[in-house]
C-alpha positions in Angstrom: 105.0 101.1 124.9 105.6 102.2 128.5 109.3 101.4 128.1 109.9 103.3 124.9 107.9 106.3 126.1 109.7 106.3 129.4 113.1 106.1 127.7 112.2 109.1 125.5 110.8 111.0 128.5 114.1 110.2 130.4 116.3 111.5 127.6 114.3 114.6 126.8 113.6 115.3 130.5 117.2 115.0 131.5 118.4 117.3 128.7 115.8 119.9 129.7 116.5 119.5 133.4 120.3 119.8 132.9 119.7 123.1 131.0 117.6 124.5 133.8 120.1 123.4 136.4 123.0 125.1 134.5 121.0 128.3 134.1 120.0 128.4 137.8 123.5 127.5 139.1 125.1 130.2 137.0 122.8 132.8 138.4 123.3 131.6 141.9 127.1 131.3 141.5 127.4 134.9 140.1 125.2 136.3 142.9 122.3 137.3 140.6 119.6 135.4 142.2 117.1 138.2 141.5 117.0 137.0 137.9 115.6 133.6 138.9 112.2 135.1 139.1 112.4 135.5 135.3 113.7 132.0 134.6 110.8 130.1 136.3 108.1 131.7 134.2 110.0 131.0 131.0 110.4 127.3 132.0 106.7 127.1 133.1 105.5 128.6 129.9 107.6 126.2 127.9 106.1 123.2 129.8 102.6 124.5 129.4 103.1 125.1 125.6 104.5 121.6 125.3 101.6 120.0 127.1 99.1 122.1 125.0 100.7 121.1 121.7 100.7 117.4 122.8 97.1 117.5 123.7 96.0 119.3 120.6 97.8 116.9 118.3 96.5 113.9 120.2 92.8 114.8 120.6 92.0 117.2 117.8 92.9 114.7 115.1 89.9 112.5 116.2 87.8 114.6 113.9 89.7 113.8 110.8 88.9 111.0 108.4 90.7 107.8 108.8 92.9 108.5 105.8 93.8 111.9 107.0 94.6 110.6 110.5 96.9 108.0 109.1 98.6 110.6 106.9 99.1 113.0 109.7 100.2 110.2 112.1 102.6 108.8 109.6 104.2 112.2 108.8 104.6 113.1 112.5 106.1 109.7 113.2 108.7 110.4 110.6 109.3 113.8 112.1 109.7 112.2 115.5 112.3 109.9 114.1 114.2 112.9 112.8 114.0 114.5 116.2 115.2 111.3 118.0 118.2 111.0 115.6 119.1 114.6 115.8 118.8 114.4 119.6 121.1 111.5 120.2 123.8 112.8 117.9 123.5 116.4 119.3 123.8 115.3 122.9 126.8 113.1 121.9 128.6 116.1 120.5 127.3 119.1 122.5 127.3 117.7 126.1 130.8 119.0 126.8 130.2 122.6 125.5 126.6 122.9 126.6 127.3 124.5 130.0 129.7 127.1 128.6 127.3 128.0 125.8 124.3 128.4 128.1 126.3 130.5 130.5 127.4 132.8 127.8 123.8 133.1 126.5 122.6 133.9 130.0 125.2 136.5 130.4 124.1 138.2 127.2 120.4 137.9 128.2 121.2 139.6 131.6 122.8 142.4 129.8 119.7 142.9 127.6 117.1 142.7 130.4 114.5 140.6 132.2 112.5 139.8 129.0 115.6 138.3 127.4 116.2 136.1 130.5 112.6 134.8 130.3 112.8 134.2 126.6 116.1 132.3 126.9 114.6 130.0 129.6 111.5 129.5 127.5 113.5 128.6 124.3 116.0 126.4 126.1 113.3 124.2 127.6 110.7 124.6 124.9 112.7 122.8 122.2 112.9 119.7 124.3 109.3 120.1 125.3 108.0 120.4 121.7 110.0 117.3 120.6 108.4 115.4 123.5 104.9 116.5 122.4 105.6 115.1 118.9 107.0 111.9 120.4 103.9 111.6 122.6 101.5 111.9 119.7 103.6 109.4 117.7 103.5 106.9 120.7 99.7 107.3 121.0 99.4 106.5 117.3 101.5 103.5 117.6 99.5 102.3 120.7 96.3 102.7 118.6 94.8 105.6 120.4 95.6 104.2 123.9 96.9 107.3 125.6 97.3 105.8 129.1 100.5 103.7 128.5 102.4 106.4 126.5 101.4 109.0 129.2 102.5 106.8 132.1 105.8 106.1 130.3 106.5 109.8 129.6 105.6 110.8 133.1 107.8 108.2 134.8 110.7 109.1 132.5 110.4 112.9 133.0 110.1 112.4 136.7 113.1 110.2 136.8 115.0 112.8 134.8 114.3 115.6 137.2 115.3 113.5 140.2 118.6 112.6 138.5 119.3 116.2 137.5 118.6 117.4 141.0 120.9 114.8 142.5 123.6 115.8 140.0 123.2 119.4 140.9 123.5 118.6 144.7 126.5 116.3 144.1 124.6 113.3 145.6 125.2 110.9 142.7 128.3 109.9 140.7 128.1 108.0 137.4 129.5 108.2 134.0 127.0 110.4 132.1 128.6 109.8 128.7 127.9 106.0 129.1 124.4 106.8 130.2 123.7 108.7 127.1 125.5 106.1 124.9 123.3 103.2 126.3 120.1 105.1 126.0 121.1 106.3 122.5 121.6 102.7 121.4 118.2 101.8 122.7 116.6 104.8 121.1 118.1 103.9 117.7 115.9 100.7 117.8 112.9 102.6 119.1 113.3 105.1 116.3 113.6 102.3 113.7 110.2 100.9 115.0 108.6 104.4 114.9 109.9 104.8 111.3 108.4 101.5 110.2 105.1 102.3 111.9 105.0 105.8 110.3 105.5 104.3 106.9 102.8 101.8 107.6 100.4 104.7 108.5 101.3 106.4 105.2 100.6 103.1 103.3 97.2 102.8 105.1 96.4 106.4 104.0 97.2 105.4 100.4 100.0 107.9 100.2 102.6 105.1 99.7 101.8 101.8 97.9 102.7 98.3 99.1 100.3 97.8 102.0 99.5 94.3 101.0 103.1 93.3 100.2 104.3 91.7 103.4 107.8 90.8 104.4 106.4 88.4 106.9 103.2 87.5 108.8 103.9 86.4 112.4 100.3 86.5 113.5 100.3 82.8 114.5 103.8 82.4 115.8 104.4 85.8 117.4 101.1 87.6 117.9 101.0 91.1 119.3 98.4 89.9 121.9 100.9 87.5 123.5 103.0 88.8 126.4 106.2 88.5 124.3 104.6 90.1 121.3 103.3 92.9 123.5 106.8 93.3 125.0 108.4 93.6 121.5 105.7 96.0 120.3 106.1 98.2 123.5 109.9 98.4 123.1 110.6 98.2 119.4 107.1 98.9 117.8 107.1 95.3 116.5 104.3 94.6 114.0 103.1 91.1 113.4 102.2 91.9 109.8 105.2 93.8 108.5 105.3 95.1 104.9 108.4 94.9 102.7 108.9 98.7 103.0 108.7 98.7 106.8 111.2 95.9 107.0 113.7 97.6 104.6 113.3 100.9 106.4 113.9 99.3 109.8 117.0 97.5 108.7 118.4 100.4 106.7 117.9 102.8 109.6 119.6 100.6 112.2 122.5 99.6 109.8 123.2 103.2 109.0 122.5 105.1 112.2 123.9 102.7 114.8 127.4 102.5 113.5 127.6 106.2 113.1 126.4 106.8 116.6 128.9 104.3 118.0 131.8 105.6 116.0 134.5 106.6 118.5 135.3 110.2 118.8 138.5 111.9 120.0 136.6 114.0 122.6 136.9 113.1 126.3 134.0 111.3 127.9 131.6 113.4 130.1 131.2 112.0 133.7 128.5 112.9 136.1 131.3 114.6 138.2 132.2 116.7 135.3 128.6 117.5 134.4 128.0 118.5 138.1 131.1 120.6 138.1 130.0 122.3 135.0 126.6 123.0 136.5 128.2 124.6 139.6 130.8 126.6 137.8 
């Protein structure tokens, strides 16, 4: 659970941190540092909103009945899968144009006024933050209300993302950013498949979808979740020792469809960390 949460935190955090770096570098490069005082409140507000949404989702649902908790948890898990899928494909396509688009939006915001600059910063970071809040709630549901492990994972991942983005900004590190997003994207496909299966299981427990007692396999004796290897599989891929037929079909179908599409070669040039750092500094 720590690994999958850290992976999501790293991806979401790096995207948000790169966005902030590009906006800050643009203002510094164009000698409009005075606008920075409007960027940071927008970023701070987005972070606070994300934390608040995550906390509300995680702790307010405790008052719901078991069936309603499972229904909400299963629904948000599926939403989280949609976010993960959109995120890995969006970053694959948009990474090259992201800097130019953000600089253009900031130029327009500067022409409008301080409120527009603050709003742009808020929206640019808020999207990543709200996605992370939904992921966190889904991770807590998967961990069966244990908030510590998912929280540790997200904090570690986001902290690492901030450090990497800062080092890229300063030109202190050089690595192939495209390969980084490809590798983490592949891992996230398997994480998302597990979240999808768990979300469907929640919906089955809520009675919203039938088939709870129709198992594809029961590995309780040979591969229990309480063993270290079972816990490892559960933490990374949301493995369930008692997997229903619907869960198994959904897991396989998601991986078989999404993974080849994600790995399909594109004609666009790869994005290296040098290129990313240059884009930030332009």
